[in-house]
N, CA, C and O atoms as CSV, one atom per row, in Angstrom:
chain,resi,resn,atom,element,x,y,z
A,1,MET,N,N,55.054,136.550,67.216
A,1,MET,CA,C,55.689,137.853,67.383
A,1,MET,C,C,57.198,137.696,67.350
A,1,MET,O,O,57.749,136.775,67.953
A,2,GLN,N,N,57.856,138.589,66.652
A,2,GLN,CA,C,59.312,138.627,66.621
A,2,GLN,C,C,59.789,139.596,67.697
A,2,GLN,O,O,59.244,140.690,67.843
A,3,VAL,N,N,60.812,139.184,68.451
A,3,VAL,CA,C,61.398,140.041,69.486
A,3,VAL,C,C,62.841,140.323,69.103
A,3,VAL,O,O,63.617,139.403,68.847
A,4,VAL,N,N,63.196,141.612,69.065
A,4,VAL,CA,C,64.558,142.023,68.704
A,4,VAL,C,C,65.169,142.721,69.920
A,4,VAL,O,O,64.667,143.746,70.381
A,5,ASN,N,N,66.245,142.156,70.424
A,5,ASN,CA,C,66.941,142.714,71.581
A,5,ASN,C,C,67.994,143.697,71.088
A,5,ASN,O,O,68.995,143.296,70.495
A,6,LEU,N,N,67.766,144.984,71.333
A,6,LEU,CA,C,68.687,146.039,70.908
A,6,LEU,C,C,69.567,146.537,72.052
A,6,LEU,O,O,70.033,147.676,72.029
A,7,THR,N,N,69.795,145.682,73.057
A,7,THR,CA,C,70.712,146.003,74.155
A,7,THR,C,C,72.008,145.215,73.926
A,7,THR,O,O,72.035,144.309,73.093
A,8,PRO,N,N,73.075,145.547,74.651
A,8,PRO,CA,C,74.347,144.850,74.422
A,8,PRO,C,C,74.482,143.510,75.143
A,8,PRO,O,O,75.544,142.890,75.096
A,9,HIS,N,N,73.416,143.056,75.812
A,9,HIS,CA,C,73.511,141.797,76.549
A,9,HIS,C,C,72.198,141.017,76.456
A,9,HIS,O,O,71.150,141.607,76.195
A,10,PRO,N,N,72.245,139.695,76.667
A,10,PRO,CA,C,71.013,138.908,76.630
A,10,PRO,C,C,70.037,139.353,77.726
A,10,PRO,O,O,70.455,139.771,78.807
A,11,ILE,N,N,68.756,139.259,77.441
A,11,ILE,CA,C,67.708,139.574,78.410
A,11,ILE,C,C,66.941,138.286,78.680
A,11,ILE,O,O,66.436,137.653,77.752
A,12,THR,N,N,66.854,137.899,79.950
A,12,THR,CA,C,66.103,136.707,80.332
A,12,THR,C,C,64.784,137.132,80.947
A,12,THR,O,O,64.747,137.949,81.867
A,13,TYR,N,N,63.700,136.569,80.429
A,13,TYR,CA,C,62.344,136.829,80.931
A,13,TYR,C,C,61.833,135.547,81.569
A,13,TYR,O,O,62.011,134.462,81.015
A,14,GLU,N,N,61.195,135.666,82.737
A,14,GLU,CA,C,60.580,134.510,83.394
A,14,GLU,C,C,59.101,134.788,83.594
A,14,GLU,O,O,58.726,135.799,84.187
A,15,ASN,N,N,58.247,133.869,83.088
A,15,ASN,CA,C,56.804,134.064,83.243
A,15,ASN,C,C,56.326,133.524,84.586
A,15,ASN,O,O,57.126,133.016,85.372
A,16,SER,N,N,55.031,133.630,84.851
A,16,SER,CA,C,54.474,133.256,86.157
A,16,SER,C,C,54.567,131.760,86.450
A,16,SER,O,O,54.446,131.360,87.608
A,17,GLU,N,N,54.781,130.924,85.431
A,17,GLU,CA,C,54.959,129.484,85.644
A,17,GLU,C,C,56.423,129.093,85.792
A,17,GLU,O,O,56.737,127.910,85.925
A,18,GLY,N,N,57.317,130.071,85.771
A,18,GLY,CA,C,58.743,129.790,85.929
A,18,GLY,C,C,59.460,129.440,84.638
A,18,GLY,O,O,60.621,129.032,84.668
A,19,VAL,N,N,58.788,129.592,83.503
A,19,VAL,CA,C,59.425,129.320,82.208
A,19,VAL,C,C,60.270,130.527,81.822
A,19,VAL,O,O,59.798,131.664,81.836
A,20,ARG,N,N,61.523,130.260,81.480
A,20,ARG,CA,C,62.439,131.339,81.093
A,20,ARG,C,C,62.667,131.360,79.587
A,20,ARG,O,O,62.820,130.322,78.943
A,21,ILE,N,N,62.683,132.569,79.051
A,21,ILE,CA,C,62.992,132.791,77.644
A,21,ILE,C,C,64.168,133.759,77.602
A,21,ILE,O,O,64.134,134.805,78.250
A,22,VAL,N,N,65.195,133.420,76.854
A,22,VAL,CA,C,66.358,134.293,76.729
A,22,VAL,C,C,66.314,134.964,75.361
A,22,VAL,O,O,66.222,134.297,74.330
A,23,PHE,N,N,66.381,136.290,75.368
A,23,PHE,CA,C,66.438,137.067,74.137
A,23,PHE,C,C,67.889,137.490,73.937
A,23,PHE,O,O,68.378,138.404,74.602
A,24,GLU,N,N,68.555,136.830,73.033
A,24,GLU,CA,C,69.957,137.140,72.754
A,24,GLU,C,C,70.055,138.512,72.090
A,24,GLU,O,O,69.106,138.969,71.453
A,25,THR,N,N,71.188,139.154,72.239
A,25,THR,CA,C,71.383,140.454,71.601
A,25,THR,C,C,71.376,140.280,70.085
A,25,THR,O,O,71.865,139.283,69.555
A,26,SER,N,N,70.819,141.258,69.414
A,26,SER,CA,C,70.708,141.185,67.952
A,26,SER,C,C,71.998,141.584,67.240
A,26,SER,O,O,72.152,141.346,66.042
A,27,GLY,N,N,72.915,142.186,67.974
A,27,GLY,CA,C,74.129,142.707,67.365
A,27,GLY,C,C,74.032,144.187,67.034
A,27,GLY,O,O,75.037,144.836,66.743
A,28,THR,N,N,72.807,144.719,67.081
A,28,THR,CA,C,72.576,146.153,66.899
A,28,THR,C,C,72.188,146.715,68.257
A,28,THR,O,O,71.351,146.139,68.952
A,29,ILE,N,N,72.788,147.830,68.637
A,29,ILE,CA,C,72.502,148.422,69.938
A,29,ILE,C,C,71.877,149.794,69.739
A,29,ILE,O,O,72.479,150.679,69.132
A,30,ALA,N,N,70.657,149.964,70.259
A,30,ALA,CA,C,69.993,151.269,70.229
A,30,ALA,C,C,70.596,152.125,71.336
A,30,ALA,O,O,70.682,151.699,72.488
A,31,ARG,N,N,71.005,153.315,70.981
A,31,ARG,CA,C,71.634,154.227,71.945
A,31,ARG,C,C,71.087,155.632,71.758
A,31,ARG,O,O,70.426,155.935,70.764
A,32,ILE,N,N,71.378,156.481,72.737
A,32,ILE,CA,C,71.005,157.894,72.677
A,32,ILE,C,C,72.283,158.695,72.451
A,32,ILE,O,O,73.260,158.545,73.183
A,33,ASP,N,N,72.263,159.529,71.449
A,33,ASP,CA,C,73.389,160.427,71.209
A,33,ASP,C,C,73.415,161.450,72.348
A,33,ASP,O,O,72.364,161.914,72.790
A,34,GLN,N,N,74.597,161.798,72.815
A,34,GLN,CA,C,74.691,162.805,73.870
A,34,GLN,C,C,75.840,163.759,73.600
A,34,GLN,O,O,76.790,163.442,72.884
A,35,SER,N,N,75.723,164.934,74.195
A,35,SER,CA,C,76.763,165.944,74.030
A,35,SER,C,C,78.027,165.516,74.763
A,35,SER,O,O,77.988,164.678,75.664
A,36,ASP,N,N,79.142,166.106,74.362
A,36,ASP,CA,C,80.392,165.834,75.059
A,36,ASP,C,C,80.311,166.386,76.474
A,36,ASP,O,O,79.754,167.462,76.687
A,37,PRO,N,N,80.866,165.653,77.453
A,37,PRO,CA,C,80.820,166.144,78.833
A,37,PRO,C,C,81.642,167.412,79.017
A,37,PRO,O,O,82.717,167.558,78.435
A,38,VAL,N,N,81.131,168.317,79.824
A,38,VAL,CA,C,81.837,169.558,80.146
A,38,VAL,C,C,82.258,169.476,81.610
A,38,VAL,O,O,81.407,169.438,82.499
A,39,PRO,N,N,83.579,169.449,81.866
A,39,PRO,CA,C,84.036,169.347,83.256
A,39,PRO,C,C,83.625,170.577,84.066
A,39,PRO,O,O,83.668,171.704,83.573
A,40,LEU,N,N,83.231,170.346,85.299
A,40,LEU,CA,C,82.950,171.433,86.237
A,40,LEU,C,C,84.183,171.581,87.113
A,40,LEU,O,O,84.639,170.611,87.719
A,41,GLU,N,N,84.713,172.768,87.180
A,41,GLU,CA,C,85.944,173.009,87.924
A,41,GLU,C,C,85.613,173.719,89.239
A,41,GLU,O,O,84.613,174.429,89.345
A,42,GLY,N,N,86.452,173.515,90.208
A,42,GLY,CA,C,86.294,174.233,91.463
A,42,GLY,C,C,86.705,173.404,92.657
A,42,GLY,O,O,86.852,172.185,92.567
A,43,GLU,N,N,86.889,174.080,93.776
A,43,GLU,CA,C,87.320,173.411,95.005
A,43,GLU,C,C,86.199,172.583,95.625
A,43,GLU,O,O,86.470,171.723,96.464
A,44,ASN,N,N,84.958,172.818,95.238
A,44,ASN,CA,C,83.829,172.104,95.834
A,44,ASN,C,C,83.689,170.677,95.300
A,44,ASN,O,O,82.863,169.911,95.796
A,45,PHE,N,N,84.486,170.318,94.296
A,45,PHE,CA,C,84.356,169.007,93.677
A,45,PHE,C,C,85.607,168.177,93.957
A,45,PHE,O,O,86.615,168.352,93.273
A,46,PRO,N,N,85.572,167.286,94.937
A,46,PRO,CA,C,86.753,166.464,95.231
A,46,PRO,C,C,86.975,165.364,94.191
A,46,PRO,O,O,88.027,164.724,94.179
A,47,PHE,N,N,85.997,165.146,93.326
A,47,PHE,CA,C,86.093,164.151,92.266
A,47,PHE,C,C,85.827,164.836,90.931
A,47,PHE,O,O,85.342,165.967,90.894
A,48,ARG,N,N,86.144,164.151,89.841
A,48,ARG,CA,C,85.836,164.695,88.511
A,48,ARG,C,C,84.322,164.716,88.344
A,48,ARG,O,O,83.661,163.686,88.481
A,49,VAL,N,N,83.782,165.877,88.053
A,49,VAL,CA,C,82.345,166.065,87.876
A,49,VAL,C,C,82.121,166.747,86.537
A,49,VAL,O,O,82.833,167.684,86.177
A,50,VAL,N,N,81.121,166.266,85.804
A,50,VAL,CA,C,80.783,166.882,84.521
A,50,VAL,C,C,79.317,167.291,84.544
A,50,VAL,O,O,78.513,166.759,85.309
A,51,GLU,N,N,78.995,168.248,83.687
A,51,GLU,CA,C,77.603,168.675,83.574
A,51,GLU,C,C,76.753,167.523,83.054
A,51,GLU,O,O,77.246,166.628,82.366
A,52,HIS,N,N,75.469,167.561,83.396
A,52,HIS,CA,C,74.537,166.571,82.868
A,52,HIS,C,C,74.534,166.692,81.348
A,52,HIS,O,O,74.454,167.799,80.817
A,53,PRO,N,N,74.621,165.555,80.637
A,53,PRO,CA,C,74.690,165.646,79.171
A,53,PRO,C,C,73.376,166.110,78.557
A,53,PRO,O,O,72.305,165.956,79.145
A,54,SER,N,N,73.481,166.668,77.391
A,54,SER,CA,C,72.303,166.968,76.588
A,54,SER,C,C,72.054,165.745,75.717
A,54,SER,O,O,72.960,165.266,75.035
A,55,TRP,N,N,70.834,165.247,75.741
A,55,TRP,CA,C,70.510,164.049,74.980
A,55,TRP,C,C,70.079,164.420,73.576
A,55,TRP,O,O,69.373,165.407,73.372
A,56,GLY,N,N,70.500,163.635,72.624
A,56,GLY,CA,C,70.144,163.844,71.223
A,56,GLY,C,C,69.114,162.837,70.759
A,56,GLY,O,O,68.173,162.510,71.481
A,57,GLU,N,N,69.303,162.356,69.560
A,57,GLU,CA,C,68.365,161.420,68.943
A,57,GLU,C,C,68.717,159.971,69.284
A,57,GLU,O,O,69.859,159.653,69.615
A,58,VAL,N,N,67.715,159.111,69.196
A,58,VAL,CA,C,67.942,157.671,69.355
A,58,VAL,C,C,68.633,157.167,68.094
A,58,VAL,O,O,68.212,157.466,66.976
A,59,GLU,N,N,69.690,156.404,68.289
A,59,GLU,CA,C,70.427,155.825,67.168
A,59,GLU,C,C,70.144,154.332,67.082
A,59,GLU,O,O,69.985,153.668,68.106
A,60,ASN,N,N,70.080,153.808,65.876
A,60,ASN,CA,C,69.928,152.370,65.605
A,60,ASN,C,C,68.586,151.788,66.027
A,60,ASN,O,O,68.501,150.596,66.322
A,61,LEU,N,N,67.548,152.595,66.060
A,61,LEU,CA,C,66.207,152.096,66.364
A,61,LEU,C,C,65.467,151.891,65.049
A,61,LEU,O,O,65.215,152.852,64.322
A,62,PRO,N,N,65.117,150.647,64.741
A,62,PRO,CA,C,64.422,150.403,63.474
A,62,PRO,C,C,63.051,151.074,63.447
A,62,PRO,O,O,62.475,151.359,64.497
A,63,PRO,N,N,62.531,151.325,62.252
A,63,PRO,CA,C,61.178,151.868,62.165
A,63,PRO,C,C,60.159,150.834,62.632
A,63,PRO,O,O,60.462,149.644,62.721
A,64,TYR,N,N,58.963,151.297,62.926
A,64,TYR,CA,C,57.890,150.414,63.369
A,64,TYR,C,C,57.654,149.314,62.338
A,64,TYR,O,O,57.637,149.556,61.131
A,65,LYS,N,N,57.470,148.086,62.857
A,65,LYS,CA,C,57.143,146.947,61.998
A,65,LYS,C,C,56.108,146.106,62.723
A,65,LYS,O,O,56.363,145.614,63.822
A,66,GLU,N,N,54.959,145.940,62.123
A,66,GLU,CA,C,53.865,145.157,62.712
A,66,GLU,C,C,54.381,143.793,63.166
A,66,GLU,O,O,55.089,143.108,62.428
A,67,GLY,N,N,54.012,143.404,64.406
A,67,GLY,CA,C,54.373,142.090,64.918
A,67,GLY,C,C,55.777,141.976,65.462
A,67,GLY,O,O,56.247,140.870,65.728
A,68,THR,N,N,56.470,143.113,65.636
A,68,THR,CA,C,57.834,143.089,66.166
A,68,THR,C,C,57.906,143.886,67.457
A,68,THR,O,O,57.422,145.015,67.535
A,69,MET,N,N,58.519,143.281,68.472
A,69,MET,CA,C,58.752,143.927,69.766
A,69,MET,C,C,60.238,144.242,69.857
A,69,MET,O,O,61.074,143.367,69.636
A,70,LEU,N,N,60.569,145.487,70.181
A,70,LEU,CA,C,61.964,145.914,70.314
A,70,LEU,C,C,62.291,146.084,71.791
A,70,LEU,O,O,61.594,146.808,72.502
A,71,ILE,N,N,63.344,145.424,72.256
A,71,ILE,CA,C,63.802,145.575,73.637
A,71,ILE,C,C,64.979,146.543,73.637
A,71,ILE,O,O,65.957,146.343,72.916
A,72,VAL,N,N,64.879,147.595,74.451
A,72,VAL,CA,C,65.917,148.623,74.540
A,72,VAL,C,C,66.207,148.915,76.010
A,72,VAL,O,O,65.523,148.401,76.894
A,73,SER,N,N,67.210,149.730,76.267
A,73,SER,CA,C,67.498,150.162,77.643
A,73,SER,C,C,66.423,151.143,78.106
A,73,SER,O,O,65.694,151.704,77.288
A,74,SER,N,N,66.328,151.344,79.401
A,74,SER,CA,C,65.330,152.285,79.925
A,74,SER,C,C,65.626,153.718,79.489
A,74,SER,O,O,64.699,154.509,79.318
A,75,LEU,N,N,66.900,154.066,79.308
A,75,LEU,CA,C,67.243,155.408,78.827
A,75,LEU,C,C,66.732,155.617,77.403
A,75,LEU,O,O,66.164,156.665,77.095
A,76,VAL,N,N,66.929,154.639,76.548
A,76,VAL,CA,C,66.415,154.734,75.183
A,76,VAL,C,C,64.888,154.778,75.210
A,76,VAL,O,O,64.279,155.573,74.495
A,77,LEU,N,N,64.272,153.932,76.026
A,77,LEU,CA,C,62.811,153.882,76.116
A,77,LEU,C,C,62.220,155.246,76.440
A,77,LEU,O,O,61.188,155.623,75.886
A,78,ALA,N,N,62.861,155.984,77.327
A,78,ALA,CA,C,62.365,157.304,77.730
A,78,ALA,C,C,62.305,158.278,76.561
A,78,ALA,O,O,61.594,159.281,76.625
A,79,HIS,N,N,63.043,157.991,75.499
A,79,HIS,CA,C,63.072,158.859,74.317
A,79,HIS,C,C,62.248,158.293,73.157
A,79,HIS,O,O,62.368,158.752,72.021
A,80,CYS,N,N,61.426,157.310,73.448
A,80,CYS,CA,C,60.593,156.657,72.418
A,80,CYS,C,C,59.113,156.903,72.674
A,80,CYS,O,O,58.298,155.989,72.551
A,81,VAL,N,N,58.770,158.119,73.027
A,81,VAL,CA,C,57.390,158.476,73.366
A,81,VAL,C,C,56.446,158.101,72.230
A,81,VAL,O,O,56.673,158.441,71.069
A,82,GLY,N,N,55.374,157.387,72.599
A,82,GLY,CA,C,54.335,157.028,71.646
A,82,GLY,C,C,54.593,155.764,70.841
A,82,GLY,O,O,53.711,155.325,70.104
A,83,ARG,N,N,55.766,155.170,70.957
A,83,ARG,CA,C,56.055,153.934,70.210
A,83,ARG,C,C,55.496,152.757,70.991
A,83,ARG,O,O,55.936,152.502,72.112
A,84,ASP,N,N,54.541,152.035,70.426
A,84,ASP,CA,C,53.950,150.903,71.141
A,84,ASP,C,C,54.652,149.581,70.829
A,84,ASP,O,O,54.154,148.515,71.190
A,85,ASP,N,N,55.798,149.648,70.164
A,85,ASP,CA,C,56.572,148.448,69.847
A,85,ASP,C,C,57.906,148.410,70.592
A,85,ASP,O,O,58.705,147.497,70.382
A,86,VAL,N,N,58.151,149.385,71.452
A,86,VAL,CA,C,59.436,149.504,72.138
A,86,VAL,C,C,59.225,149.314,73.640
A,86,VAL,O,O,58.341,149.929,74.238
A,87,PHE,N,N,60.055,148.448,74.242
A,87,PHE,CA,C,59.928,148.097,75.653
A,87,PHE,C,C,61.305,147.989,76.291
A,87,PHE,O,O,62.301,147.759,75.605
A,88,ALA,N,N,61.355,148.156,77.613
A,88,ALA,CA,C,62.599,147.973,78.362
A,88,ALA,C,C,62.354,146.953,79.461
A,88,ALA,O,O,61.229,146.837,79.948
A,89,PRO,N,N,63.376,146.212,79.863
A,89,PRO,CA,C,63.220,145.284,80.976
A,89,PRO,C,C,62.838,146.041,82.246
A,89,PRO,O,O,63.417,147.085,82.546
A,90,ALA,N,N,61.870,145.521,82.986
A,90,ALA,CA,C,61.438,146.137,84.246
A,90,ALA,C,C,62.340,145.613,85.354
A,90,ALA,O,O,62.192,144.475,85.801
A,91,THR,N,N,63.279,146.451,85.794
A,91,THR,CA,C,64.290,146.001,86.759
A,91,THR,C,C,64.147,146.632,88.145
A,91,THR,O,O,64.903,146.292,89.055
A,92,GLY,N,N,63.207,147.526,88.313
A,92,GLY,CA,C,63.028,148.186,89.605
A,92,GLY,C,C,62.452,147.252,90.654
A,92,GLY,O,O,61.897,146.207,90.313
A,93,PRO,N,N,62.577,147.614,91.929
A,93,PRO,CA,C,62.103,146.757,93.014
A,93,PRO,C,C,60.607,146.438,92.939
A,93,PRO,O,O,60.188,145.359,93.361
A,94,ALA,N,N,59.813,147.340,92.420
A,94,ALA,CA,C,58.368,147.121,92.358
A,94,ALA,C,C,57.970,146.107,91.292
A,94,ALA,O,O,56.837,145.625,91.292
A,95,HIS,N,N,58.880,145.779,90.386
A,95,HIS,CA,C,58.526,144.913,89.261
A,95,HIS,C,C,58.847,143.444,89.499
A,95,HIS,O,O,58.495,142.600,88.675
A,96,GLY,N,N,59.504,143.122,90.604
A,96,GLY,CA,C,59.751,141.727,90.946
A,96,GLY,C,C,60.769,141.011,90.086
A,96,GLY,O,O,60.621,139.816,89.829
A,97,CYS,N,N,61.807,141.713,89.632
A,97,CYS,CA,C,62.823,141.001,88.855
A,97,CYS,C,C,63.535,140.012,89.784
A,97,CYS,O,O,63.558,140.194,91.001
A,98,ILE,N,N,64.098,138.995,89.207
A,98,ILE,CA,C,64.723,137.915,89.973
A,98,ILE,C,C,66.218,138.178,90.046
A,98,ILE,O,O,66.890,138.325,89.025
A,99,ARG,N,N,66.728,138.234,91.279
A,99,ARG,CA,C,68.150,138.533,91.500
A,99,ARG,C,C,68.833,137.376,92.216
A,99,ARG,O,O,68.192,136.614,92.941
A,100,ASN,N,N,70.144,137.251,92.006
A,100,ASN,CA,C,70.903,136.231,92.728
A,100,ASN,C,C,71.322,136.784,94.091
A,100,ASN,O,O,70.936,137.894,94.458
A,101,MET,N,N,72.101,136.019,94.830
A,101,MET,CA,C,72.520,136.400,96.184
A,101,MET,C,C,73.348,137.683,96.197
A,101,MET,O,O,73.383,138.381,97.211
A,102,ARG,N,N,74.001,137.996,95.108
A,102,ARG,CA,C,74.814,139.213,95.016
A,102,ARG,C,C,74.018,140.416,94.525
A,102,ARG,O,O,74.548,141.524,94.448
A,103,GLY,N,N,72.749,140.200,94.195
A,103,GLY,CA,C,71.905,141.284,93.724
A,103,GLY,C,C,71.913,141.477,92.219
A,103,GLY,O,O,71.296,142.412,91.708
A,104,HIS,N,N,72.606,140.604,91.508
A,104,HIS,CA,C,72.635,140.697,90.045
A,104,HIS,C,C,71.341,140.150,89.463
A,104,HIS,O,O,70.822,139.138,89.935
A,105,ILE,N,N,70.826,140.811,88.450
A,105,ILE,CA,C,69.568,140.393,87.841
A,105,ILE,C,C,69.771,139.101,87.058
A,105,ILE,O,O,70.658,139.003,86.210
A,106,GLN,N,N,68.931,138.113,87.358
A,106,GLN,CA,C,68.949,136.834,86.660
A,106,GLN,C,C,67.853,136.762,85.596
A,106,GLN,O,O,68.024,136.135,84.551
A,107,ALA,N,N,66.716,137.424,85.886
A,107,ALA,CA,C,65.598,137.436,84.944
A,107,ALA,C,C,64.656,138.573,85.310
A,107,ALA,O,O,64.586,138.993,86.465
A,108,VAL,N,N,63.931,139.064,84.307
A,108,VAL,CA,C,62.876,140.039,84.564
A,108,VAL,C,C,61.539,139.329,84.427
A,108,VAL,O,O,61.424,138.326,83.723
A,109,THR,N,N,60.537,139.856,85.104
A,109,THR,CA,C,59.206,139.255,85.055
A,109,THR,C,C,58.213,140.152,84.331
A,109,THR,O,O,57.026,139.839,84.235
A,110,ALA,N,N,58.718,141.273,83.824
A,110,ALA,CA,C,57.860,142.214,83.101
A,110,ALA,C,C,58.729,143.137,82.252
A,110,ALA,O,O,59.940,143.245,82.444
A,111,PHE,N,N,58.067,143.795,81.310
A,111,PHE,CA,C,58.691,144.826,80.498
A,111,PHE,C,C,57.916,146.118,80.680
A,111,PHE,O,O,56.726,146.091,80.996
A,112,ILE,N,N,58.580,147.249,80.482
A,112,ILE,CA,C,57.955,148.569,80.619
A,112,ILE,C,C,57.683,149.099,79.219
A,112,ILE,O,O,58.527,148.999,78.329
A,113,ALA,N,N,56.492,149.667,79.037
A,113,ALA,CA,C,56.112,150.244,77.747
A,113,ALA,C,C,56.650,151.675,77.640
A,113,ALA,O,O,56.913,152.333,78.646
A,114,ALA,N,N,56.803,152.128,76.416
A,114,ALA,CA,C,57.251,153.496,76.176
A,114,ALA,C,C,56.199,154.486,76.647
A,114,ALA,O,O,55.008,154.177,76.614
A,115,PRO,N,N,56.614,155.677,77.086
A,115,PRO,CA,C,55.642,156.692,77.515
A,115,PRO,C,C,54.662,157.015,76.378
A,115,PRO,O,O,55.063,157.206,75.230
A,116,GLY,N,N,53.397,157.071,76.719
A,116,GLY,CA,C,52.387,157.441,75.743
A,116,GLY,C,C,52.044,156.356,74.747
A,116,GLY,O,O,51.358,156.612,73.757
A,117,ALA,N,N,52.521,155.136,75.000
A,117,ALA,CA,C,52.244,154.034,74.056
A,117,ALA,C,C,50.803,153.577,74.153
A,117,ALA,O,O,50.395,152.664,73.435
């Protein structure tokens, strides 16, 4: 199986035997197009606040290719409904990712499938 990392940073996976595999970035980053932020004005906002963006289409996501796994961010994954070749690193507390003393992720132990895959 070919694995293509479409995130801007390497992804380290650790299996149950402690073997680590690093998926280097491919140089292509899958992203979600979004609307320009609209500032919300008023005395109730002590900080700069913008409206929630409107999400557009996924950019830079290759078409389905048999035998290829695509690693994307969880935001991109949420917009890939039904794609069984697209996955995101499982970084939530329930997934057992490995963190250092500062809480930075060192490795993931699972990937999340796209909705409806």
